[in-house]
C-alpha positions in Angstrom: 44.6 127.2 189.1 43.8 126.3 185.5 46.3 124.3 183.5 48.4 126.4 181.1 48.5 125.3 177.5 51.9 125.7 175.8 52.2 126.4 172.1 54.3 123.9 170.2 57.8 125.0 169.2 56.9 124.9 165.5 54.4 127.7 166.0 57.0 129.9 167.6 59.6 129.1 164.9 57.0 129.7 162.1 55.9 133.0 163.6 59.4 134.3 164.1 60.4 133.3 160.5 57.4 135.0 159.0 58.1 138.1 161.0 61.7 138.1 159.9 60.7 137.8 156.2 58.3 140.7 156.5 61.0 142.9 158.1 63.6 142.0 155.5 61.1 142.6 152.6 60.2 146.0 154.1 63.9 147.0 154.5 64.7 145.8 151.0 61.9 147.9 149.5 62.9 150.9 151.6 66.6 150.6 150.6 65.8 150.3 146.9 63.9 153.6 147.1 66.8 155.4 148.7 69.6 157.3 147.1 72.2 155.2 145.2 75.8 156.2 145.9 77.8 157.6 143.0 81.5 156.6 142.7 84.0 159.4 142.9 85.9 160.2 139.7 89.1 158.2 139.9 92.3 160.3 139.8 95.4 159.0 138.0 97.9 157.6 140.5 101.4 156.1 140.3 101.5 152.3 140.6 104.2 149.8 141.4 102.7 147.4 138.9 105.0 145.8 136.4 102.4 145.2 133.7 101.3 147.7 131.1 99.5 150.7 132.4 95.7 150.2 132.1 95.1 154.0 132.4 96.2 154.8 128.9 93.7 157.0 126.9 91.3 157.0 129.9 90.1 160.5 129.3 89.2 159.8 125.7 87.2 156.7 126.4 83.5 157.3 125.8 80.7 155.1 127.2 80.1 152.5 124.4 77.1 152.8 122.2 74.4 150.2 122.8 75.3 149.9 126.5 71.9 150.9 127.8 70.7 153.8 129.8 70.5 154.8 133.4 72.7 154.0 136.3 74.9 151.0 135.4 78.3 149.5 135.2 79.5 149.0 131.7 82.2 146.5 130.9 83.7 146.3 127.4 85.4 143.0 126.6 87.3 144.4 123.6 88.5 147.6 125.3 89.2 145.8 128.6 87.6 148.8 130.3 84.8 149.6 132.8 82.6 152.7 133.1 80.6 153.7 136.1 77.6 155.5 134.6 75.1 157.5 136.8 71.4 157.9 136.3 71.8 160.8 133.9 73.9 158.6 131.6 77.1 160.5 132.5 80.3 158.5 133.1 81.5 159.2 136.6 84.6 157.1 136.2 86.3 154.9 133.6 89.3 152.7 134.0 91.1 149.8 132.2 91.0 146.3 133.8 92.8 143.0 133.5 90.2 140.3 132.6 90.6 136.6 133.6 90.7 133.8 131.0 86.9 133.2 131.3 84.8 136.2 130.2 81.1 136.8 130.6 79.0 136.8 127.4 77.7 140.2 126.2 74.4 141.0 127.9 72.8 142.6 130.9 73.4 141.3 134.4 72.9 142.6 137.9 75.2 142.6 140.9 74.1 139.6 142.9 76.6 139.3 145.7 79.4 141.4 147.2 82.3 140.1 149.3 84.7 142.3 151.3 87.6 140.0 150.7 88.5 136.4 149.6 91.0 134.4 147.6 90.7 134.8 143.9 90.6 131.9 141.4 94.3 132.6 140.8 95.2 132.2 144.5 95.7 136.0 145.1 94.1 137.7 148.1 91.5 140.1 146.7 89.0 142.6 148.0 86.0 144.7 146.9 84.6 141.6 145.1 81.4 142.4 143.1 79.9 139.3 141.6 77.5 139.6 138.6 77.7 136.5 136.3 78.8 132.9 136.0 80.3 130.9 133.2 82.1 127.5 132.8 81.3 126.8 136.5 83.1 129.9 137.7 81.7 133.1 139.3 82.7 136.2 137.4 83.4 139.3 139.5 85.2 142.6 139.6 87.9 142.9 142.3 91.3 144.3 143.1 94.3 142.6 144.7 94.7 143.5 148.4 98.3 144.4 147.8 97.4 146.5 144.7 99.3 144.4 142.3 98.3 143.4 138.8 97.3 139.7 138.2 100.1 137.2 138.0 100.8 135.3 134.8 98.3 132.4 134.4 99.5 128.9 133.6 98.5 127.6 130.2 95.0 126.1 130.4 94.2 127.6 133.8 90.8 129.2 134.1 90.4 132.5 136.1 87.2 134.5 136.2 88.2 137.7 138.1 88.2 141.0 136.4 91.0 142.9 138.2 91.6 146.5 138.5 93.8 148.9 140.4 93.0 149.3 144.1 91.5 152.9 143.8 89.3 151.7 140.9 88.2 148.7 143.0 87.2 151.0 145.8 85.2 153.2 143.4 83.4 150.2 141.8 82.7 148.7 145.3 81.0 152.0 146.4 79.1 152.3 143.1 78.2 148.6 142.5 75.6 147.8 145.2 73.5 144.7 145.0 71.0 144.9 142.1 73.1 147.5 140.1 72.9 146.7 136.4 76.1 145.5 134.7 76.1 145.7 130.9 78.8 143.7 129.1 79.5 144.7 125.5 81.9 143.4 122.9 
Protein backbone atom coordinates (compact mmCIF):
# COMPACT_ATOMS: atom_id res chain seq x y z
CA UNK A 1 0.00 0.00 0.00
CA UNK A 2 1.49 3.34 -1.04
CA UNK A 3 2.14 5.98 1.64
CA UNK A 4 -0.49 8.69 1.88
CA UNK A 5 0.70 12.23 1.68
CA UNK A 6 -1.14 14.61 4.02
CA UNK A 7 -1.58 18.26 3.21
CA UNK A 8 -0.17 20.73 5.74
CA UNK A 9 -2.76 22.45 7.95
CA UNK A 10 -1.99 25.88 6.48
CA UNK A 11 -3.24 24.65 3.10
CA UNK A 12 -6.58 23.65 4.63
CA UNK A 13 -6.90 26.91 6.59
CA UNK A 14 -6.01 29.00 3.53
CA UNK A 15 -8.48 27.13 1.34
CA UNK A 16 -11.32 27.45 3.84
CA UNK A 17 -10.58 31.15 4.40
CA UNK A 18 -10.53 31.88 0.66
CA UNK A 19 -13.80 29.98 0.21
CA UNK A 20 -15.45 31.90 3.07
CA UNK A 21 -14.34 35.24 1.57
CA UNK A 22 -15.81 34.29 -1.80
CA UNK A 23 -19.13 33.29 -0.20
CA UNK A 24 -19.34 36.51 1.89
CA UNK A 25 -18.51 38.67 -1.16
CA UNK A 26 -21.17 36.88 -3.22
CA UNK A 27 -23.81 37.30 -0.52
CA UNK A 28 -22.89 40.97 -0.03
CA UNK A 29 -23.33 41.73 -3.73
CA UNK A 30 -26.59 39.79 -3.82
CA UNK A 31 -27.95 41.57 -0.72
CA UNK A 32 -27.01 44.99 -2.10
CA UNK A 33 -29.06 44.33 -5.23
CA UNK A 34 -32.12 43.32 -3.23
CA UNK A 35 -34.99 45.48 -2.08
CA UNK A 36 -34.24 47.95 0.70
CA UNK A 37 -36.90 48.10 3.39
CA UNK A 38 -38.79 51.32 3.88
CA UNK A 39 -39.64 52.47 7.36
CA UNK A 40 -43.29 52.75 8.23
CA UNK A 41 -44.61 56.24 8.79
CA UNK A 42 -44.45 56.83 12.52
CA UNK A 43 -47.76 57.60 14.17
CA UNK A 44 -47.90 60.06 17.07
CA UNK A 45 -48.12 58.32 20.41
CA UNK A 46 -48.38 59.28 24.05
CA UNK A 47 -45.16 59.24 26.03
CA UNK A 48 -44.24 59.11 29.68
CA UNK A 49 -41.24 61.31 28.99
CA UNK A 50 -40.74 64.31 31.23
CA UNK A 51 -38.76 66.34 28.71
CA UNK A 52 -40.29 68.58 26.03
CA UNK A 53 -42.12 66.73 23.29
CA UNK A 54 -39.89 66.18 20.25
CA UNK A 55 -42.96 65.67 18.02
CA UNK A 56 -43.98 69.33 17.80
CA UNK A 57 -44.55 70.55 14.22
CA UNK A 58 -43.61 67.12 12.83
CA UNK A 59 -46.07 67.25 9.94
CA UNK A 60 -44.82 70.65 8.78
CA UNK A 61 -41.14 69.64 8.66
CA UNK A 62 -39.92 69.30 5.07
CA UNK A 63 -36.74 67.46 4.11
CA UNK A 64 -33.95 70.10 4.22
CA UNK A 65 -32.68 71.53 0.95
CA UNK A 66 -29.17 70.40 0.09
CA UNK A 67 -29.59 67.03 1.79
CA UNK A 68 -28.92 64.99 -1.34
CA UNK A 69 -31.12 62.68 -3.33
CA UNK A 70 -32.16 59.06 -3.18
CA UNK A 71 -32.70 56.72 -0.27
CA UNK A 72 -31.07 58.20 2.83
CA UNK A 73 -31.35 59.24 6.45
CA UNK A 74 -31.17 63.01 6.91
CA UNK A 75 -30.18 64.50 10.27
CA UNK A 76 -30.50 68.25 10.86
CA UNK A 77 -28.29 69.53 13.67
CA UNK A 78 -30.20 72.83 13.97
CA UNK A 79 -33.69 71.33 13.89
CA UNK A 80 -32.70 68.29 16.00
CA UNK A 81 -34.73 66.21 13.55
CA UNK A 82 -34.32 63.09 11.40
CA UNK A 83 -36.01 62.20 8.10
CA UNK A 84 -36.16 58.74 6.55
CA UNK A 85 -36.23 59.43 2.81
CA UNK A 86 -37.03 56.74 0.24
CA UNK A 87 -35.51 56.29 -3.23
CA UNK A 88 -38.13 58.60 -4.80
CA UNK A 89 -37.03 61.42 -2.42
CA UNK A 90 -40.27 61.21 -0.43
CA UNK A 91 -40.03 61.49 3.34
CA UNK A 92 -41.42 58.27 4.84
CA UNK A 93 -41.03 59.44 8.42
CA UNK A 94 -39.70 62.41 10.35
CA UNK A 95 -39.20 62.88 14.05
CA UNK A 96 -37.36 65.08 16.52
CA UNK A 97 -34.38 63.68 18.41
CA UNK A 98 -32.30 64.44 21.51
CA UNK A 99 -28.66 64.86 20.42
CA UNK A 100 -25.70 64.13 22.67
CA UNK A 101 -23.08 66.72 23.57
CA UNK A 102 -20.81 65.64 20.67
CA UNK A 103 -22.37 66.08 17.22
CA UNK A 104 -21.13 64.88 13.83
CA UNK A 105 -19.86 67.47 11.38
CA UNK A 106 -22.15 68.25 8.42
CA UNK A 107 -21.48 65.85 5.57
CA UNK A 108 -22.40 62.49 4.09
CA UNK A 109 -21.73 59.26 5.98
CA UNK A 110 -22.89 55.66 5.70
CA UNK A 111 -24.29 53.32 8.31
CA UNK A 112 -21.26 51.24 9.24
CA UNK A 113 -22.41 49.03 12.10
CA UNK A 114 -25.67 48.14 13.82
CA UNK A 115 -26.04 46.78 17.33
CA UNK A 116 -29.26 45.35 18.77
CA UNK A 117 -28.55 46.63 22.29
CA UNK A 118 -25.74 48.01 24.44
CA UNK A 119 -25.05 50.61 27.13
CA UNK A 120 -24.92 54.21 25.89
CA UNK A 121 -22.14 56.69 26.65
CA UNK A 122 -24.46 58.11 29.34
CA UNK A 123 -24.84 54.72 31.05
CA UNK A 124 -28.41 54.10 29.81
CA UNK A 125 -29.42 50.74 28.30
CA UNK A 126 -30.14 51.44 24.61
CA UNK A 127 -31.33 49.46 21.58
CA UNK A 128 -31.63 49.84 17.80
CA UNK A 129 -28.13 51.35 17.69
CA UNK A 130 -27.18 52.55 14.19
CA UNK A 131 -23.56 53.81 14.00
CA UNK A 132 -22.52 56.17 11.22
CA UNK A 133 -19.73 58.55 12.38
CA UNK A 134 -17.01 59.18 14.95
CA UNK A 135 -15.76 62.38 16.56
CA UNK A 136 -13.60 63.23 19.57
CA UNK A 137 -12.89 59.54 20.08
CA UNK A 138 -16.59 58.69 20.38
CA UNK A 139 -18.78 56.68 18.02
CA UNK A 140 -21.88 58.59 16.93
CA UNK A 141 -25.08 56.60 16.55
CA UNK A 142 -28.85 56.82 16.52
CA UNK A 143 -30.59 54.84 19.27
CA UNK A 144 -33.47 54.72 21.71
CA UNK A 145 -33.54 53.89 25.41
CA UNK A 146 -34.80 50.35 26.09
CA UNK A 147 -37.29 51.76 28.62
CA UNK A 148 -38.44 54.45 26.15
CA UNK A 149 -37.25 57.36 28.29
CA UNK A 150 -35.62 60.56 27.13
CA UNK A 151 -31.91 60.99 27.93
CA UNK A 152 -31.02 61.98 31.50
CA UNK A 153 -29.41 65.31 32.26
CA UNK A 154 -25.71 65.21 31.43
CA UNK A 155 -23.12 66.38 33.94
CA UNK A 156 -21.21 69.52 32.94
CA UNK A 157 -18.24 68.64 30.75
CA UNK A 158 -19.43 65.08 30.07
CA UNK A 159 -19.30 63.90 26.47
CA UNK A 160 -22.12 61.82 25.02
CA UNK A 161 -22.47 60.91 21.37
CA UNK A 162 -25.82 59.17 21.13
CA UNK A 163 -28.65 60.71 19.13
CA UNK A 164 -31.69 59.47 21.02
CA UNK A 165 -35.24 59.17 19.85
CA UNK A 166 -38.53 57.73 21.03
CA UNK A 167 -38.82 53.94 20.97
CA UNK A 168 -41.17 53.77 17.95
CA UNK A 169 -38.89 56.13 16.02
CA UNK A 170 -35.87 53.99 16.96
CA UNK A 171 -37.63 50.92 15.59
CA UNK A 172 -38.44 52.75 12.33
CA UNK A 173 -34.86 53.97 11.91
CA UNK A 174 -33.52 50.48 12.72
CA UNK A 175 -35.69 48.96 9.97
CA UNK A 176 -34.74 51.67 7.47
CA UNK A 177 -31.05 52.16 8.35
CA UNK A 178 -29.38 49.01 7.08
CA UNK A 179 -25.59 48.86 6.72
CA UNK A 180 -24.38 51.10 3.84
CA UNK A 181 -27.48 53.36 4.04
CA UNK A 182 -26.44 56.98 3.45
CA UNK A 183 -26.71 59.40 6.37
CA UNK A 184 -26.62 63.10 5.42
CA UNK A 185 -25.94 65.53 8.27
CA UNK A 186 -26.96 69.14 7.60
CA UNK A 187 -26.71 72.29 9.74
